[in-house]
mmCIF file of the N, C-alpha and C atoms, coordinates in Angstrom:
data_MODEL
# 
_entry.id   MODEL 
# 
loop_
_atom_site.group_PDB 
_atom_site.id 
_atom_site.type_symbol 
_atom_site.label_atom_id 
_atom_site.label_alt_id 
_atom_site.label_comp_id 
_atom_site.label_asym_id 
_atom_site.label_entity_id 
_atom_site.label_seq_id 
_atom_site.pdbx_PDB_ins_code 
_atom_site.Cartn_x 
_atom_site.Cartn_y 
_atom_site.Cartn_z 
_atom_site.occupancy 
_atom_site.B_iso_or_equiv 
_atom_site.pdbx_formal_charge 
_atom_site.auth_seq_id 
_atom_site.auth_comp_id 
_atom_site.auth_asym_id 
_atom_site.auth_atom_id 
_atom_site.pdbx_PDB_model_num 
ATOM 1   N N  . MET A 1 1  ? -81.822  134.240 112.930 1.00 0.00 ? 1  MET A N  1 
ATOM 2   C CA . MET A 1 1  ? -82.658  134.457 112.120 1.00 0.00 ? 1  MET A CA 1 
ATOM 3   C C  . MET A 1 1  ? -82.545  135.415 110.810 1.00 0.00 ? 1  MET A C  1 
ATOM 4   N N  . VAL A 1 2  ? -82.755  136.239 111.634 1.00 0.00 ? 2  VAL A N  1 
ATOM 5   C CA . VAL A 1 2  ? -82.597  137.309 110.885 1.00 0.00 ? 2  VAL A CA 1 
ATOM 6   C C  . VAL A 1 2  ? -81.597  138.046 109.678 1.00 0.00 ? 2  VAL A C  1 
ATOM 7   N N  . LYS A 1 3  ? -80.199  137.920 110.721 1.00 0.00 ? 3  LYS A N  1 
ATOM 8   C CA . LYS A 1 3  ? -79.273  137.882 109.670 1.00 0.00 ? 3  LYS A CA 1 
ATOM 9   C C  . LYS A 1 3  ? -79.402  137.190 108.914 1.00 0.00 ? 3  LYS A C  1 
ATOM 10  N N  . GLU A 1 4  ? -79.646  135.710 108.459 1.00 0.00 ? 4  GLU A N  1 
ATOM 11  C CA . GLU A 1 4  ? -79.567  134.925 107.542 1.00 0.00 ? 4  GLU A CA 1 
ATOM 12  C C  . GLU A 1 4  ? -80.838  135.362 106.411 1.00 0.00 ? 4  GLU A C  1 
ATOM 13  N N  . ILE A 1 5  ? -81.774  135.938 106.765 1.00 0.00 ? 5  ILE A N  1 
ATOM 14  C CA . ILE A 1 5  ? -82.785  136.554 106.070 1.00 0.00 ? 5  ILE A CA 1 
ATOM 15  C C  . ILE A 1 5  ? -82.195  137.211 105.609 1.00 0.00 ? 5  ILE A C  1 
ATOM 16  N N  . ARG A 1 6  ? -81.851  138.289 106.025 1.00 0.00 ? 6  ARG A N  1 
ATOM 17  C CA . ARG A 1 6  ? -80.882  139.939 105.314 1.00 0.00 ? 6  ARG A CA 1 
ATOM 18  C C  . ARG A 1 6  ? -79.942  139.332 104.046 1.00 0.00 ? 6  ARG A C  1 
ATOM 19  N N  . GLU A 1 7  ? -79.366  138.572 104.871 1.00 0.00 ? 7  GLU A N  1 
ATOM 20  C CA . GLU A 1 7  ? -78.297  137.482 103.658 1.00 0.00 ? 7  GLU A CA 1 
ATOM 21  C C  . GLU A 1 7  ? -79.075  137.201 102.144 1.00 0.00 ? 7  GLU A C  1 
ATOM 22  N N  . LEU A 1 8  ? -80.076  136.700 102.495 1.00 0.00 ? 8  LEU A N  1 
ATOM 23  C CA . LEU A 1 8  ? -80.940  136.646 101.049 1.00 0.00 ? 8  LEU A CA 1 
ATOM 24  C C  . LEU A 1 8  ? -81.111  137.610 100.614 1.00 0.00 ? 8  LEU A C  1 
ATOM 25  N N  . GLY A 1 9  ? -81.222  138.968 100.854 1.00 0.00 ? 9  GLY A N  1 
ATOM 26  C CA . GLY A 1 9  ? -81.931  140.347 99.980  1.00 0.00 ? 9  GLY A CA 1 
ATOM 27  C C  . GLY A 1 9  ? -82.824  140.256 100.294 1.00 0.00 ? 9  GLY A C  1 
ATOM 28  N N  . ILE A 1 10 ? -83.658  139.611 101.495 1.00 0.00 ? 10 ILE A N  1 
ATOM 29  C CA . ILE A 1 10 ? -84.844  139.884 101.628 1.00 0.00 ? 10 ILE A CA 1 
ATOM 30  C C  . ILE A 1 10 ? -85.138  141.087 102.416 1.00 0.00 ? 10 ILE A C  1 
ATOM 31  N N  . GLU A 1 11 ? -86.352  141.881 101.947 1.00 0.00 ? 11 GLU A N  1 
ATOM 32  C CA . GLU A 1 11 ? -86.110  143.285 102.611 1.00 0.00 ? 11 GLU A CA 1 
ATOM 33  C C  . GLU A 1 11 ? -87.464  142.735 103.168 1.00 0.00 ? 11 GLU A C  1 
ATOM 34  N N  . ALA A 1 12 ? -87.660  143.761 104.091 1.00 0.00 ? 12 ALA A N  1 
ATOM 35  C CA . ALA A 1 12 ? -88.849  143.912 105.019 1.00 0.00 ? 12 ALA A CA 1 
ATOM 36  C C  . ALA A 1 12 ? -89.282  145.179 105.305 1.00 0.00 ? 12 ALA A C  1 
ATOM 37  N N  . VAL A 1 13 ? -90.822  145.452 104.881 1.00 0.00 ? 13 VAL A N  1 
ATOM 38  C CA . VAL A 1 13 ? -91.403  146.644 104.309 1.00 0.00 ? 13 VAL A CA 1 
ATOM 39  C C  . VAL A 1 13 ? -92.264  146.995 105.259 1.00 0.00 ? 13 VAL A C  1 
ATOM 40  N N  . ALA A 1 14 ? -92.193  148.455 106.275 1.00 0.00 ? 14 ALA A N  1 
ATOM 41  C CA . ALA A 1 14 ? -93.479  148.715 107.061 1.00 0.00 ? 14 ALA A CA 1 
ATOM 42  C C  . ALA A 1 14 ? -94.308  148.740 106.285 1.00 0.00 ? 14 ALA A C  1 
ATOM 43  N N  . VAL A 1 15 ? -95.425  148.569 106.828 1.00 0.00 ? 15 VAL A N  1 
ATOM 44  C CA . VAL A 1 15 ? -96.754  149.144 105.951 1.00 0.00 ? 15 VAL A CA 1 
ATOM 45  C C  . VAL A 1 15 ? -97.558  150.418 106.820 1.00 0.00 ? 15 VAL A C  1 
ATOM 46  N N  . ASP A 1 16 ? -97.403  151.146 105.624 1.00 0.00 ? 16 ASP A N  1 
ATOM 47  C CA . ASP A 1 16 ? -98.801  152.681 105.992 1.00 0.00 ? 16 ASP A CA 1 
ATOM 48  C C  . ASP A 1 16 ? -99.923  152.342 105.592 1.00 0.00 ? 16 ASP A C  1 
ATOM 49  N N  . TRP A 1 17 ? -100.834 153.455 105.625 1.00 0.00 ? 17 TRP A N  1 
ATOM 50  C CA . TRP A 1 17 ? -101.795 153.105 105.512 1.00 0.00 ? 17 TRP A CA 1 
ATOM 51  C C  . TRP A 1 17 ? -102.375 153.614 104.265 1.00 0.00 ? 17 TRP A C  1 
ATOM 52  N N  . ALA A 1 18 ? -101.440 153.712 103.090 1.00 0.00 ? 18 ALA A N  1 
ATOM 53  C CA . ALA A 1 18 ? -101.784 153.749 102.062 1.00 0.00 ? 18 ALA A CA 1 
ATOM 54  C C  . ALA A 1 18 ? -101.805 152.015 101.485 1.00 0.00 ? 18 ALA A C  1 
ATOM 55  N N  . LEU A 1 19 ? -100.918 151.326 101.582 1.00 0.00 ? 19 LEU A N  1 
ATOM 56  C CA . LEU A 1 19 ? -100.556 150.057 101.443 1.00 0.00 ? 19 LEU A CA 1 
ATOM 57  C C  . LEU A 1 19 ? -102.058 149.285 101.810 1.00 0.00 ? 19 LEU A C  1 
ATOM 58  N N  . ALA A 1 20 ? -102.082 149.442 103.345 1.00 0.00 ? 20 ALA A N  1 
ATOM 59  C CA . ALA A 1 20 ? -103.184 148.866 104.078 1.00 0.00 ? 20 ALA A CA 1 
ATOM 60  C C  . ALA A 1 20 ? -104.449 148.820 103.370 1.00 0.00 ? 20 ALA A C  1 
ATOM 61  N N  . ARG A 1 21 ? -104.255 150.453 102.955 1.00 0.00 ? 21 ARG A N  1 
ATOM 62  C CA . ARG A 1 21 ? -105.959 150.318 101.699 1.00 0.00 ? 21 ARG A CA 1 
ATOM 63  C C  . ARG A 1 21 ? -105.800 149.607 100.505 1.00 0.00 ? 21 ARG A C  1 
ATOM 64  N N  . GLN A 1 22 ? -104.712 149.643 100.217 1.00 0.00 ? 22 GLN A N  1 
ATOM 65  C CA . GLN A 1 22 ? -104.777 148.808 98.618  1.00 0.00 ? 22 GLN A CA 1 
ATOM 66  C C  . GLN A 1 22 ? -104.909 147.362 99.002  1.00 0.00 ? 22 GLN A C  1 
ATOM 67  N N  . ALA A 1 23 ? -104.754 147.248 99.737  1.00 0.00 ? 23 ALA A N  1 
ATOM 68  C CA . ALA A 1 23 ? -104.470 145.004 100.312 1.00 0.00 ? 23 ALA A CA 1 
ATOM 69  C C  . ALA A 1 23 ? -106.088 145.204 100.719 1.00 0.00 ? 23 ALA A C  1 
ATOM 70  N N  . ALA A 1 24 ? -106.513 145.803 101.392 1.00 0.00 ? 24 ALA A N  1 
ATOM 71  C CA . ALA A 1 24 ? -107.948 145.194 101.815 1.00 0.00 ? 24 ALA A CA 1 
ATOM 72  C C  . ALA A 1 24 ? -108.783 146.001 100.681 1.00 0.00 ? 24 ALA A C  1 
ATOM 73  N N  . ARG A 1 25 ? -108.171 146.626 99.798  1.00 0.00 ? 25 ARG A N  1 
ATOM 74  C CA . ARG A 1 25 ? -108.888 146.989 98.342  1.00 0.00 ? 25 ARG A CA 1 
ATOM 75  C C  . ARG A 1 25 ? -109.331 145.146 97.499  1.00 0.00 ? 25 ARG A C  1 
ATOM 76  N N  . TYR A 1 26 ? -107.837 145.063 97.744  1.00 0.00 ? 26 TYR A N  1 
ATOM 77  C CA . TYR A 1 26 ? -107.645 143.465 97.169  1.00 0.00 ? 26 TYR A CA 1 
ATOM 78  C C  . TYR A 1 26 ? -108.432 142.883 97.510  1.00 0.00 ? 26 TYR A C  1 
ATOM 79  N N  . LYS A 1 27 ? -108.626 142.883 99.455  1.00 0.00 ? 27 LYS A N  1 
ATOM 80  C CA . LYS A 1 27 ? -108.746 142.078 99.675  1.00 0.00 ? 27 LYS A CA 1 
ATOM 81  C C  . LYS A 1 27 ? -111.037 141.618 99.667  1.00 0.00 ? 27 LYS A C  1 
ATOM 82  N N  . ALA A 1 28 ? -111.251 142.837 99.502  1.00 0.00 ? 28 ALA A N  1 
ATOM 83  C CA . ALA A 1 28 ? -112.622 142.830 99.569  1.00 0.00 ? 28 ALA A CA 1 
ATOM 84  C C  . ALA A 1 28 ? -113.162 141.989 98.078  1.00 0.00 ? 28 ALA A C  1 
ATOM 85  N N  . ARG A 1 29 ? -112.502 142.276 96.618  1.00 0.00 ? 29 ARG A N  1 
ATOM 86  C CA . ARG A 1 29 ? -112.729 141.668 95.434  1.00 0.00 ? 29 ARG A CA 1 
ATOM 87  C C  . ARG A 1 29 ? -112.842 140.464 96.166  1.00 0.00 ? 29 ARG A C  1 
ATOM 88  N N  . GLY A 1 30 ? -112.293 139.447 96.873  1.00 0.00 ? 30 GLY A N  1 
ATOM 89  C CA . GLY A 1 30 ? -112.050 137.993 96.961  1.00 0.00 ? 30 GLY A CA 1 
ATOM 90  C C  . GLY A 1 30 ? -111.289 137.481 96.329  1.00 0.00 ? 30 GLY A C  1 
ATOM 91  N N  . GLY A 1 31 ? -110.665 136.216 96.853  1.00 0.00 ? 31 GLY A N  1 
ATOM 92  C CA . GLY A 1 31 ? -110.034 135.305 95.934  1.00 0.00 ? 31 GLY A CA 1 
ATOM 93  C C  . GLY A 1 31 ? -108.241 134.942 96.879  1.00 0.00 ? 31 GLY A C  1 
ATOM 94  N N  . LEU A 1 32 ? -107.741 136.323 97.473  1.00 0.00 ? 32 LEU A N  1 
ATOM 95  C CA . LEU A 1 32 ? -106.650 136.422 97.482  1.00 0.00 ? 32 LEU A CA 1 
ATOM 96  C C  . LEU A 1 32 ? -106.633 136.246 98.944  1.00 0.00 ? 32 LEU A C  1 
ATOM 97  N N  . ALA A 1 33 ? -105.642 135.637 100.375 1.00 0.00 ? 33 ALA A N  1 
ATOM 98  C CA . ALA A 1 33 ? -105.076 135.927 100.965 1.00 0.00 ? 33 ALA A CA 1 
ATOM 99  C C  . ALA A 1 33 ? -104.759 137.168 101.115 1.00 0.00 ? 33 ALA A C  1 
ATOM 100 N N  . TYR A 1 34 ? -104.942 137.628 102.697 1.00 0.00 ? 34 TYR A N  1 
ATOM 101 C CA . TYR A 1 34 ? -104.792 138.631 102.947 1.00 0.00 ? 34 TYR A CA 1 
ATOM 102 C C  . TYR A 1 34 ? -103.264 138.716 102.794 1.00 0.00 ? 34 TYR A C  1 
ATOM 103 N N  . ALA A 1 35 ? -102.253 137.921 103.273 1.00 0.00 ? 35 ALA A N  1 
ATOM 104 C CA . ALA A 1 35 ? -100.660 138.467 102.913 1.00 0.00 ? 35 ALA A CA 1 
ATOM 105 C C  . ALA A 1 35 ? -100.580 138.104 101.549 1.00 0.00 ? 35 ALA A C  1 
ATOM 106 N N  . ASP A 1 36 ? -101.338 137.704 101.122 1.00 0.00 ? 36 ASP A N  1 
ATOM 107 C CA . ASP A 1 36 ? -100.968 137.714 99.145  1.00 0.00 ? 36 ASP A CA 1 
ATOM 108 C C  . ASP A 1 36 ? -101.645 139.432 99.088  1.00 0.00 ? 36 ASP A C  1 
ATOM 109 N N  . CYS A 1 37 ? -102.432 139.777 99.330  1.00 0.00 ? 37 CYS A N  1 
ATOM 110 C CA . CYS A 1 37 ? -102.917 140.970 99.396  1.00 0.00 ? 37 CYS A CA 1 
ATOM 111 C C  . CYS A 1 37 ? -102.207 142.510 99.152  1.00 0.00 ? 37 CYS A C  1 
ATOM 112 N N  . PHE A 1 38 ? -100.734 141.831 100.639 1.00 0.00 ? 38 PHE A N  1 
ATOM 113 C CA . PHE A 1 38 ? -99.864  142.522 100.871 1.00 0.00 ? 38 PHE A CA 1 
ATOM 114 C C  . PHE A 1 38 ? -99.207  142.528 99.222  1.00 0.00 ? 38 PHE A C  1 
ATOM 115 N N  . ALA A 1 39 ? -99.027  141.586 99.317  1.00 0.00 ? 39 ALA A N  1 
ATOM 116 C CA . ALA A 1 39 ? -98.058  141.639 98.083  1.00 0.00 ? 39 ALA A CA 1 
ATOM 117 C C  . ALA A 1 39 ? -98.170  142.027 96.813  1.00 0.00 ? 39 ALA A C  1 
ATOM 118 N N  . ALA A 1 40 ? -99.599  142.140 96.739  1.00 0.00 ? 40 ALA A N  1 
ATOM 119 C CA . ALA A 1 40 ? -100.075 142.688 95.489  1.00 0.00 ? 40 ALA A CA 1 
ATOM 120 C C  . ALA A 1 40 ? -99.887  144.529 95.674  1.00 0.00 ? 40 ALA A C  1 
ATOM 121 N N  . ALA A 1 41 ? -100.375 144.826 96.760  1.00 0.00 ? 41 ALA A N  1 
ATOM 122 C CA . ALA A 1 41 ? -100.207 146.218 97.054  1.00 0.00 ? 41 ALA A CA 1 
ATOM 123 C C  . ALA A 1 41 ? -98.762  146.912 97.072  1.00 0.00 ? 41 ALA A C  1 
ATOM 124 N N  . LEU A 1 42 ? -97.728  145.859 97.238  1.00 0.00 ? 42 LEU A N  1 
ATOM 125 C CA . LEU A 1 42 ? -96.943  146.398 97.352  1.00 0.00 ? 42 LEU A CA 1 
ATOM 126 C C  . LEU A 1 42 ? -96.078  146.766 95.979  1.00 0.00 ? 42 LEU A C  1 
ATOM 127 N N  . ALA A 1 43 ? -96.685  145.940 95.028  1.00 0.00 ? 43 ALA A N  1 
ATOM 128 C CA . ALA A 1 43 ? -96.168  145.618 93.874  1.00 0.00 ? 43 ALA A CA 1 
ATOM 129 C C  . ALA A 1 43 ? -96.976  146.750 93.113  1.00 0.00 ? 43 ALA A C  1 
ATOM 130 N N  . SER A 1 44 ? -97.690  146.978 93.261  1.00 0.00 ? 44 SER A N  1 
ATOM 131 C CA . SER A 1 44 ? -98.595  148.008 92.434  1.00 0.00 ? 44 SER A CA 1 
ATOM 132 C C  . SER A 1 44 ? -97.864  149.521 93.342  1.00 0.00 ? 44 SER A C  1 
ATOM 133 N N  . ALA A 1 45 ? -97.344  149.700 94.600  1.00 0.00 ? 45 ALA A N  1 
ATOM 134 C CA . ALA A 1 45 ? -96.968  151.046 94.875  1.00 0.00 ? 45 ALA A CA 1 
ATOM 135 C C  . ALA A 1 45 ? -95.642  150.787 94.366  1.00 0.00 ? 45 ALA A C  1 
ATOM 136 N N  . TRP A 1 46 ? -94.733  149.960 94.195  1.00 0.00 ? 46 TRP A N  1 
ATOM 137 C CA . TRP A 1 46 ? -93.223  149.875 93.859  1.00 0.00 ? 46 TRP A CA 1 
ATOM 138 C C  . TRP A 1 46 ? -93.557  150.722 92.426  1.00 0.00 ? 46 TRP A C  1 
ATOM 139 N N  . ASN A 1 47 ? -94.838  150.468 91.034  1.00 0.00 ? 47 ASN A N  1 
ATOM 140 C CA . ASN A 1 47 ? -94.990  149.985 90.131  1.00 0.00 ? 47 ASN A CA 1 
ATOM 141 C C  . ASN A 1 47 ? -93.607  148.710 90.087  1.00 0.00 ? 47 ASN A C  1 
ATOM 142 N N  . ALA A 1 48 ? -93.680  147.384 90.890  1.00 0.00 ? 48 ALA A N  1 
ATOM 143 C CA . ALA A 1 48 ? -92.807  146.325 90.318  1.00 0.00 ? 48 ALA A CA 1 
ATOM 144 C C  . ALA A 1 48 ? -93.765  145.084 89.642  1.00 0.00 ? 48 ALA A C  1 
ATOM 145 N N  . PRO A 1 49 ? -92.979  144.382 89.224  1.00 0.00 ? 49 PRO A N  1 
ATOM 146 C CA . PRO A 1 49 ? -94.021  143.218 89.002  1.00 0.00 ? 49 PRO A CA 1 
ATOM 147 C C  . PRO A 1 49 ? -94.444  142.244 90.087  1.00 0.00 ? 49 PRO A C  1 
ATOM 148 N N  . LEU A 1 50 ? -94.688  141.218 89.747  1.00 0.00 ? 50 LEU A N  1 
ATOM 149 C CA . LEU A 1 50 ? -95.653  140.355 91.357  1.00 0.00 ? 50 LEU A CA 1 
ATOM 150 C C  . LEU A 1 50 ? -94.941  139.697 90.448  1.00 0.00 ? 50 LEU A C  1 
ATOM 151 N N  . VAL A 1 51 ? -94.323  138.186 91.038  1.00 0.00 ? 51 VAL A N  1 
ATOM 152 C CA . VAL A 1 51 ? -93.630  136.954 90.718  1.00 0.00 ? 51 VAL A CA 1 
ATOM 153 C C  . VAL A 1 51 ? -93.977  135.845 91.673  1.00 0.00 ? 51 VAL A C  1 
ATOM 154 N N  . THR A 1 52 ? -95.335  135.277 90.598  1.00 0.00 ? 52 THR A N  1 
ATOM 155 C CA . THR A 1 52 ? -95.901  133.803 91.213  1.00 0.00 ? 52 THR A CA 1 
ATOM 156 C C  . THR A 1 52 ? -96.322  132.844 90.358  1.00 0.00 ? 52 THR A C  1 
ATOM 157 N N  . SER A 1 53 ? -96.657  132.003 90.965  1.00 0.00 ? 53 SER A N  1 
ATOM 158 C CA . SER A 1 53 ? -97.368  130.975 90.439  1.00 0.00 ? 53 SER A CA 1 
ATOM 159 C C  . SER A 1 53 ? -98.885  130.690 90.669  1.00 0.00 ? 53 SER A C  1 
ATOM 160 N N  . ASP A 1 54 ? -99.162  131.669 91.608  1.00 0.00 ? 54 ASP A N  1 
ATOM 161 C CA . ASP A 1 54 ? -100.381 131.462 92.224  1.00 0.00 ? 54 ASP A CA 1 
ATOM 162 C C  . ASP A 1 54 ? -101.365 132.210 91.027  1.00 0.00 ? 54 ASP A C  1 
ATOM 163 N N  . PRO A 1 55 ? -102.530 130.908 90.702  1.00 0.00 ? 55 PRO A N  1 
ATOM 164 C CA . PRO A 1 55 ? -103.398 131.532 89.611  1.00 0.00 ? 55 PRO A CA 1 
ATOM 165 C C  . PRO A 1 55 ? -104.249 132.555 90.344  1.00 0.00 ? 55 PRO A C  1 
ATOM 166 N N  . ASP A 1 56 ? -105.023 132.738 91.372  1.00 0.00 ? 56 ASP A N  1 
ATOM 167 C CA . ASP A 1 56 ? -105.244 133.204 92.214  1.00 0.00 ? 56 ASP A CA 1 
ATOM 168 C C  . ASP A 1 56 ? -105.445 134.980 92.119  1.00 0.00 ? 56 ASP A C  1 
ATOM 169 N N  . PHE A 1 57 ? -104.104 135.283 91.208  1.00 0.00 ? 57 PHE A N  1 
ATOM 170 C CA . PHE A 1 57 ? -103.343 136.410 91.018  1.00 0.00 ? 57 PHE A CA 1 
ATOM 171 C C  . PHE A 1 57 ? -104.258 136.624 89.588  1.00 0.00 ? 57 PHE A C  1 
ATOM 172 N N  . LYS A 1 58 ? -104.559 135.896 88.612  1.00 0.00 ? 58 LYS A N  1 
ATOM 173 C CA . LYS A 1 58 ? -105.212 136.289 87.500  1.00 0.00 ? 58 LYS A CA 1 
ATOM 174 C C  . LYS A 1 58 ? -106.246 137.605 87.635  1.00 0.00 ? 58 LYS A C  1 
ATOM 175 N N  . PHE A 1 59 ? -107.279 137.767 88.318  1.00 0.00 ? 59 PHE A N  1 
ATOM 176 C CA . PHE A 1 59 ? -108.152 138.846 88.274  1.00 0.00 ? 59 PHE A CA 1 
ATOM 177 C C  . PHE A 1 59 ? -107.099 140.707 88.403  1.00 0.00 ? 59 PHE A C  1 
ATOM 178 N N  . LEU A 1 60 ? -105.755 140.196 88.774  1.00 0.00 ? 60 LEU A N  1 
ATOM 179 C CA . LEU A 1 60 ? -105.611 141.701 89.060  1.00 0.00 ? 60 LEU A CA 1 
ATOM 180 C C  . LEU A 1 60 ? -104.228 141.950 87.504  1.00 0.00 ? 60 LEU A C  1 
ATOM 181 N N  . GLU A 1 61 ? -104.340 141.249 87.001  1.00 0.00 ? 61 GLU A N  1 
ATOM 182 C CA . GLU A 1 61 ? -103.391 141.208 85.569  1.00 0.00 ? 61 GLU A CA 1 
ATOM 183 C C  . GLU A 1 61 ? -103.583 142.744 85.216  1.00 0.00 ? 61 GLU A C  1 
ATOM 184 N N  . LYS A 1 62 ? -104.367 142.489 85.133  1.00 0.00 ? 62 LYS A N  1 
ATOM 185 C CA . LYS A 1 62 ? -104.728 144.427 84.315  1.00 0.00 ? 62 LYS A CA 1 
ATOM 186 C C  . LYS A 1 62 ? -104.691 145.878 85.123  1.00 0.00 ? 62 LYS A C  1 
ATOM 187 N N  . GLU A 1 63 ? -103.820 145.449 86.476  1.00 0.00 ? 63 GLU A N  1 
ATOM 188 C CA . GLU A 1 63 ? -104.135 146.720 87.355  1.00 0.00 ? 63 GLU A CA 1 
ATOM 189 C C  . GLU A 1 63 ? -102.251 146.116 87.713  1.00 0.00 ? 63 GLU A C  1 
ATOM 190 N N  . ILE A 1 64 ? -101.895 145.216 87.944  1.00 0.00 ? 64 ILE A N  1 
ATOM 191 C CA . ILE A 1 64 ? -100.619 145.426 88.516  1.00 0.00 ? 64 ILE A CA 1 
ATOM 192 C C  . ILE A 1 64 ? -99.574  144.428 87.162  1.00 0.00 ? 64 ILE A C  1 
ATOM 193 N N  . GLU A 1 65 ? -98.498  144.024 87.184  1.00 0.00 ? 65 GLU A N  1 
ATOM 194 C CA . GLU A 1 65 ? -97.874  143.398 86.364  1.00 0.00 ? 65 GLU A CA 1 
ATOM 195 C C  . GLU A 1 65 ? -97.203  141.825 87.158  1.00 0.00 ? 65 GLU A C  1 
ATOM 196 N N  . VAL A 1 66 ? -98.002  141.114 86.390  1.00 0.00 ? 66 VAL A N  1 
ATOM 197 C CA . VAL A 1 66 ? -97.793  139.421 86.890  1.00 0.00 ? 66 VAL A CA 1 
ATOM 198 C C  . VAL A 1 66 ? -96.577  138.626 85.702  1.00 0.00 ? 66 VAL A C  1 
ATOM 199 N N  . ARG A 1 67 ? -95.823  138.390 86.680  1.00 0.00 ? 67 ARG A N  1 
ATOM 200 C CA . ARG A 1 67 ? -94.818  137.730 86.363  1.00 0.00 ? 67 ARG A CA 1 
ATOM 201 C C  . ARG A 1 67 ? -94.719  136.002 86.627  1.00 0.00 ? 67 ARG A C  1 
ATOM 202 N N  . TRP A 1 68 ? -95.509  135.186 85.329  1.00 0.00 ? 68 TRP A N  1 
ATOM 203 C CA . TRP A 1 68 ? -96.118  133.569 85.898  1.00 0.00 ? 68 TRP A CA 1 
ATOM 204 C C  . TRP A 1 68 ? -94.805  132.849 85.687  1.00 0.00 ? 68 TRP A C  1 
ATOM 205 N N  . LEU A 1 69 ? -94.602  132.129 87.495  1.00 0.00 ? 69 LEU A N  1 
ATOM 206 C CA . LEU A 1 69 ? -93.464  131.254 87.059  1.00 0.00 ? 69 LEU A CA 1 
ATOM 207 C C  . LEU A 1 69 ? -94.319  129.863 86.936  1.00 0.00 ? 69 LEU A C  1 
ATOM 208 N N  . ARG A 1 70 ? -93.685  128.919 86.119  1.00 0.00 ? 70 ARG A N  1 
ATOM 209 C CA . ARG A 1 70 ? -94.640  127.310 85.903  1.00 0.00 ? 70 ARG A CA 1 
ATOM 210 C C  . ARG A 1 70 ? -94.748  126.534 86.947  1.00 0.00 ? 70 ARG A C  1 
ATOM 211 N N  . ARG A 1 71 ? -95.245  125.756 87.332  1.00 0.00 ? 71 ARG A N  1 
ATOM 212 C CA . ARG A 1 71 ? -95.743  125.132 88.346  1.00 0.00 ? 71 ARG A CA 1 
ATOM 213 C C  . ARG A 1 71 ? -94.796  123.862 87.830  1.00 0.00 ? 71 ARG A C  1 
ATOM 214 N N  . ARG A 1 72 ? -95.231  123.267 88.788  1.00 0.00 ? 72 ARG A N  1 
ATOM 215 C CA . ARG A 1 72 ? -94.339  121.585 88.410  1.00 0.00 ? 72 ARG A CA 1 
ATOM 216 C C  . ARG A 1 72 ? -95.608  120.597 88.552  1.00 0.00 ? 72 ARG A C  1 
# 
């Protein structure tokens, strides 16, 4: 299974204290699942867009770039 995931180009990222603290800050503001907070924290740390269709990320648009996928 790990081989198949790697072939998809998915990268596992180790969580350090800075990433955990930023995720906790997002979680404290409410509205996001803890795993989603890590996705947002990683986007912030890497200065990368977060791609989602989940409207719960709306409150973060002023802090990170959110690229919206259309919902079906």
